[in-house]
Structures are given as structure tokens and as C-alpha cells.
C-alpha angles and dihedrals in degrees: 000000000000105000123191108250119202116212110200117201119183111204132202128148096336100122092138093056106030099091093051091047099049095037089056088063097040092055093055112124089221101087105184093092136133110203113199116194111195110198101202095200092290111189096209130064094292094104092056092045090053091052090049091055091050091051091054100043125034091207090069118091121186128208117192112196143159112273110274103152135257097301093050092048093050091048091051091051092048092050091053095045123106101183126117089229132030137210125191120213125183112225097236091054132064146198120266117234128349100267100055099104090040089058090050092050093047091050090048091053091057095056126082095217129006130178099165135011112195123206132170140233144231110236118211127183118228114233091009105097116208093016101118125142119212114197126242118249121258123233100251092193089065094052117025112081093001129124121264091253091052092049093049091046089057098041098043096032091054094041093240102114107153103229104164117104089218097063101064142064107224134197101240095216090066088061098041099042093050098037092241107174137148115267108243117243095013118129092199091053096134093054093049093044093047092055092059094041092053092048091059102033118087109175115064132179137173132209115200095221122107097222094164129077110207115199114209103199128180114260096019119132090254094058099048132069125194143143095295091051090053093043094049094045090050089050091053093047092049093045095054096036086062097040101048101060092055100038109036110078099183106087095210093047090048090054091048095049090049087047089058089050086053090051091052090047090054089051091052089050087058095050104037093081090057091068106109098202106082095204092053092044092052090047092056093044092051090053092045096057096074089055096054088103087077089076089075088071091075098160096155137044097257097052089044089057091048090051090053091052091047092052091050102041110014130232104307100046091043089055090052092049092049092047089057089050090050091051092053093049099042105047108162091030111129124224117208117238106231 
């Protein structure tokens, strides 16, 4: 089987990185690719660069659209795609090596049924030489060929749930048949999207190769945290905490999904005290308090520790303790001034 794989690349103000990104796909030894460049109204030379790529390689399709944000650009690319499987690639990142997609396709060909193949990334920090992070390997025996409940138990229980849209090969029909799109204007779009994807997908696999190079650059939306980040993450937690009890029939899976809500809630507890505007911080905290019941779903070690702190010290002091922990583990992380 040689399926057509659509690679969707949303593009906005990444002129310095775009050639490296697209070239990393064009050099792949797996040739049956459809490369969709979504120019999201980029004000630099990205639109022209996209057209140049399309002129040189017939596999490249270009969409020029009015700026609508990352979610809107990804949705436009998905709508235009014709592949049986899809990959998402952010335009300031790139693929590692030339055989990465070939390895995915060969693995895919060996399986009877695949909805998602997860893979990991190498994280490297721009302007911080020598500061690269190589991922830990996953236990393949706890994922490949296992039931959905077993896979979720491992991922969520170990705190290694792969949320990013860019670290998975996805059967497109899962997305189309269930209207799984990215919510426009949401900063936590991958988390929200991944919840719905995981609810509908059934057959999960992992490859222990970090095919993806993730560039962590100063000032990007993944290295800043402000009021909108907190507001959107709280929205996602609340949305799924309300949806899951009524719509997930399997009791164990329900517990695990709520456990992931608990994990996200604990993360927000660690970041809420970093908000510099007192009025905004108090607004988020006030809306977080009714959701504190989620901490009872302590399905992994980290949320279990947070629950212990919460029982000893209460909401406010636990948030301060976690914020100190966040500060120690995210040096160089920028907090937005509201």
C-alpha cells in the first residue's frame, strides 16, 4: 500500500524558516505526498516563496487566504487535502532526515488497521547553543496492538499523552467523518482538538523515532503565557469536564479523560500566579475554584502529588507552590504582561 499523505503547513511571518521547513518535506524519499502550503495572509515574503515552491514541484499546492490564525489555516489545509492520511507541520519547524515519512508509511503498511501513529520530536532552543532536548522512548509493548483503554491508561497514567497535532500521522476519515477541526481563535487548540480526536479514534500505534524538529523560539506563542492562554486553557478544561461524563460510556476511559482534565487543571494552577494583572488573575482563579473537584481524578503521579498539596494547604497556597515549581522548570519562559 502506498497511500497519499497530505502534509499541511500553515504559514504566517516565518520567512526566515520557511525554506528549511518545506525543503525538509520535499527531500523525503517517500514520494506520494501532497504538500499544502496555507499562506495565512502573511505580510512578508512568504506568499511569494510558497508560489515558488509550487512552480518547482507539482506536489505542492498553495492556498492564499485572509489571516485567520493557526486553527483557521490548518482547517483550510485539511479541507483542501485529498490524502488518505494527514500530517501537520508548523512552518518554523522541520522534518529530521529524508526517510522519516517513508518509515511511517512502511510501519503503516504492516498494520491491519491504523487510526493514529504517534511519533516524537527533538526540541531545540533558538539562540541557546547546546540546549537540545531529546525525548524519552515510549514502551511500545504498552501501546502497539493494545486496546484503546490500555493505551490511554499508559499515556495519561504516565503523563506522556501526545497532544500536539504535529506529532501524529492521522487517518483523514476520522477527522472528516466526525467533523474534527481546530477551534478558531483558541490558543490551546491542540489540546481541545486532541480530546475529540482521541474520543473517536480506536487504533493507536507509536514509533520510537523523533522524526520532528521542534524549534522553541523566543516570543513564539508556545514560549509565552498570559491572560488569554489561561482563559483558553480554562475554557478547554471546563468544556471537556462537562462533556466527558455524559458522552463517554466506558467507565475506565471516562475516568482517564477526566484524569487528563485534572492534569491540565494542575498545570493551570501552576501558571495562574504568573499573571501580572491582578484583576485578570483573580478572574481566572474565581472561575477555577468550581473545577477543583477534578483533582480527585488523580490518575498519574503528578496529579496525585498536587491533590496531596491541595488537601494540606488549599487552593491558593497550592497554586503558589506550583508556580515556584513552574519557575524552576521553565527558566527562559516568558510571561506576557497583561
